N, C-alpha and C positions, 0 to 999 in steps of 0.2 A: 504494500498500499503504498510506504513512506517515497518509495522508487516511482511509481505512476505521480505522485504528486511533484517529486524534482522533475520528473520529464516535463510534467506541463509549464513549468516555470522555465526550464532551462531552453525548450525549444523555441518557444518567442522572444526570447532576450537573444539569442544567437542570429534570428531573423533582423532583430533590429540592429545588430553590429554590419550586416551586410549591407543597411539600407542606407543609401546616400543621398544627404540632404538636398530639397529642391532649391536649386538660388529663384532671387526673384528676377535676375536679369542675366545673359548670356555675357562673361567674358571669352573674349578667345585670341589666342596668339594670332599676329596680322604682320605680313609682309608688308610694309607701307615705303614711302620713300620722302626723302627730303633734302634738300638743294642736291637733287640729280643723284644721290645714294639712295640704295636700299636699306631699310630700316626692320627692325622686329620689334614689335609694340605690343603692348597688352592692351586691348580695347575691350569696354563694355556697351553692348549694344543696347540702344535707347529702349529699342520695342523690349515692354517688360515679358515674362513667363506668364501665361495665365492659364487657368483650368479650360482645359478643350471639352466643347459640348457635341463636339464631332462624330458622330459614329463608329465603333472601332477604337477611339483614343478616349472618349468621354471620361473624364475625371482627372487624366494625364496632363501634366505640364507642357504647354504648346508655344512658340514665340513664331513671329512672319521673318521671314529671312528677306522679304523684298520678292520682287517680279523676276524671274531667271530666262536664261535661253537653252538652247540644245544642250542635255547633260550627255558625258561621257563616263565609261566606266574603263579604268586601266589597273591592268595586272603588272607589277612590276617585280622582275623576276630577283630572286635574293641576290644582295650586296650588290645590286647593280647603281651606278653612279651617273645621273642625271644630267650633270653636268652645271655649269654658269648659263643662267638663262633670265630671262623675263618673264613675268606672268604674262602669257598671252593675250587676254583681257583680264578684267577685275573676275574674279572668281573666287566662288568657296570652293574648299578642296575639303575633302572628308574621308579622312582614312579612316578607313574599316576594319583593316586587320594589319599587322606588321607595325613597321617603324622608320619615321623618315628623320633626317638630320638636316637642318637648312643652318648654312652660314651666309657670311656677307665676305665681299672680296676685299672690302676696305676697313674689315674689322675683326675684332674678336669674338664679336655675339654670334651667339648660335643659339638654335630653338632645337629640342628633340621633342617628336610627336610620335604618341603612342597610339597606335589604332584602335578604334572603339568610342568608349562614349566621349574622351577630349579629345576625339582626333580631330576635330574641325578646326580649320584655319580658313583665313581669307587672303589671298595672295594680288595686290593691289599695286606692285611695284611693275607697271606697264613701261613699256620702251619710251614713253612721251614722259615719262617723272623720275626713270631711274637708269642711268647711262649703262652700267653695268649687268645690273640684276642679281641675281641670287644664287648660290648652289646648292641642290638637294641629293644627297645619298641616303640610298635605304640598307645598311649594314645590317641588317636582319638574316640569318640562313633561313628563312622562309620567306615566301612570297607575301610582297605588300599590296592592300587591294585599297586602290584610291579613286574616288568619285568627284568627276570636275564640273562644275556648276555655276558657269557666267551669268553675273547679274547682267538684267535688262541695261543696255546703254550704258556700260561699265558705271552703273552707280554703285556710290560706297552708302552702305547703311549710314543713317544716324549714329551715334557713337560718340563716347567720351574715352580719350586716351588715358588710361590709367598710372601708366609708365612704360619706361622702356625698355625693352627686354620681353620676352615670353611670358607669358601668364604661366604661373605656379601651379602644381594640382591644388591647394586649398582655396584658389582665387577659382579656379575651375568649378569648386564643388559648394562653393556656398551661395 
């Protein structure tokens, strides 16, 4: 009887440990640009996370990322080097799995993006705002899956710059 009572307490307690808090706004690592050079910044999107009333996600947290264009699915091989490049357009990149390391040619700043819940970034260092762009490597021994979602008309979502450098895990989970 005591074991059953302990089990009733422990299972819900363990479930709480695995539940991450729902943030009020989305904080994302962004590849932006200033003075002709790419930068890595932590942005907080202005659109709040709200409770969905849409069938299939009713009750879940949802935010709008804005209107988008043609979406691409990319399967990157293990230990792939994407080289130095600019974002072709302002685009959301969602790393569904794997690992991406983004670095800047004129800085020691870098961002490590793990696929999954916190794998969403915004790449906005297009050629018209950044001369050299950024470098992306995928050092995992497994494939990395990325989904590129261009914003409509290269729109940049309303946001607040929280700080230079990538968002840390605590910022993304609050």
